[in-house]
BALOBA-1460 file (C-alpha; in Angstrom, 3 decimals):
// residues 72
<rec num="1" residu="m" x="4.617" y="29.272" z="44.547"/>
<rec num="2" residu="t" x="4.489" y="28.854" z="48.294"/>
<rec num="3" residu="y" x="4.514" y="31.808" z="50.636"/>
<rec num="4" residu="m" x="7.901" y="30.825" z="52.049"/>
<rec num="5" residu="l" x="9.551" y="30.526" z="48.634"/>
<rec num="6" residu="d" x="8.004" y="33.830" z="47.598"/>
<rec num="7" residu="q" x="9.458" y="35.499" z="50.699"/>
<rec num="8" residu="a" x="12.885" y="33.973" z="50.052"/>
<rec num="9" residu="i" x="12.874" y="35.258" z="46.479"/>
<rec num="10" residu="l" x="11.795" y="38.718" z="47.594"/>
<rec num="11" residu="a" x="14.623" y="38.802" z="50.136"/>
<rec num="12" residu="a" x="17.128" y="37.558" z="47.557"/>
<rec num="13" residu="q" x="16.108" y="40.278" z="45.114"/>
<rec num="14" residu="a" x="17.477" y="42.871" z="47.530"/>
<rec num="15" residu="l" x="20.939" y="41.322" z="47.424"/>
<rec num="16" residu="p" x="23.742" y="42.219" z="45.020"/>
<rec num="17" residu="d" x="23.718" y="40.359" z="41.693"/>
<rec num="18" residu="a" x="26.626" y="38.095" z="42.634"/>
<rec num="19" residu="e" x="24.844" y="36.918" z="45.785"/>
<rec num="20" residu="q" x="21.613" y="36.390" z="43.856"/>
<rec num="21" residu="d" x="23.495" y="34.250" z="41.354"/>
<rec num="22" residu="a" x="25.079" y="32.214" z="44.163"/>
<rec num="23" residu="i" x="21.681" y="31.562" z="45.739"/>
<rec num="24" residu="a" x="20.188" y="30.661" z="42.362"/>
<rec num="25" residu="a" x="23.048" y="28.258" z="41.654"/>
<rec num="26" residu="a" x="22.575" y="26.579" z="45.047"/>
<rec num="27" residu="i" x="18.827" y="26.172" z="44.497"/>
<rec num="28" residu="l" x="19.303" y="24.763" z="40.996"/>
<rec num="29" residu="a" x="22.001" y="22.366" z="42.205"/>
<rec num="30" residu="e" x="19.687" y="21.136" z="44.979"/>
<rec num="31" residu="i" x="16.846" y="20.560" z="42.513"/>
<rec num="32" residu="q" x="19.158" y="18.691" z="40.132"/>
<rec num="33" residu="d" x="20.451" y="16.577" z="43.018"/>
<rec num="34" residu="e" x="16.911" y="15.677" z="44.050"/>
<rec num="35" residu="h" x="16.128" y="14.626" z="40.482"/>
<rec num="36" residu="r" x="19.243" y="12.443" z="40.345"/>
<rec num="37" residu="w" x="18.337" y="10.712" z="43.630"/>
<rec num="38" residu="a" x="14.749" y="10.154" z="42.504"/>
<rec num="39" residu="e" x="15.920" y="8.679" z="39.191"/>
<rec num="40" residu="a" x="18.467" y="6.455" z="40.910"/>
<rec num="41" residu="f" x="15.900" y="5.052" z="43.327"/>
<rec num="42" residu="e" x="13.348" y="4.674" z="40.537"/>
<rec num="43" residu="r" x="15.816" y="2.615" z="38.482"/>
<rec num="44" residu="s" x="16.771" y="0.370" z="41.389"/>
<rec num="45" residu="p" x="13.987" y="-0.046" z="43.977"/>
<rec num="46" residu="e" x="15.552" y="-3.333" z="45.082"/>
<rec num="47" residu="t" x="18.718" y="-1.466" z="46.095"/>
<rec num="48" residu="l" x="16.689" y="0.973" z="48.165"/>
<rec num="49" residu="a" x="14.836" y="-1.916" z="49.798"/>
<rec num="50" residu="e" x="18.152" y="-3.593" z="50.632"/>
<rec num="51" residu="l" x="19.526" y="-0.390" z="52.163"/>
<rec num="52" residu="a" x="16.366" y="-0.040" z="54.255"/>
<rec num="53" residu="r" x="16.661" y="-3.663" z="55.400"/>
<rec num="54" residu="e" x="20.290" y="-3.131" z="56.409"/>
<rec num="55" residu="a" x="19.424" y="0.045" z="58.299"/>
<rec num="56" residu="l" x="16.662" y="-1.706" z="60.227"/>
<rec num="57" residu="e" x="18.985" y="-4.598" z="60.994"/>
<rec num="58" residu="e" x="21.618" y="-2.215" z="62.395"/>
<rec num="59" residu="h" x="18.966" y="-0.410" z="64.443"/>
<rec num="60" residu="r" x="17.570" y="-3.637" z="65.886"/>
<rec num="61" residu="a" x="21.113" y="-4.739" z="66.749"/>
<rec num="62" residu="g" x="21.633" y="-1.551" z="68.747"/>
<rec num="63" residu="r" x="24.235" y="-0.091" z="66.399"/>
<rec num="64" residu="t" x="22.402" y="3.207" z="65.836"/>
<rec num="65" residu="l" x="22.017" y="6.400" z="67.828"/>
<rec num="66" residu="p" x="19.082" y="8.782" z="68.070"/>
<rec num="67" residu="l" x="19.296" y="11.727" z="65.704"/>
<rec num="68" residu="d" x="20.623" y="14.794" z="67.505"/>
<rec num="69" residu="p" x="20.313" y="17.876" z="65.262"/>
<rec num="70" residu="d" x="22.616" y="19.817" z="67.598"/>
<rec num="71" residu="r" x="25.468" y="17.431" z="66.784"/>
<rec num="72" residu="m" x="25.049" y="17.595" z="63.017"/>
């Protein structure tokens, strides 16, 4: 386990049970979502390649903006 995850778990242990369960549910949902994305891309690498090609085409055509985390 990484130091950061260990610290997060220690902090979560101090919370009421309901909040611990909510955090656990969020973490598990995120892990499941990551697995689903990985499986989807693994099953269809040509789709991922097409999406990447389209994104590059839009960028080269000037139809993209720089990422601004403050506007997310």
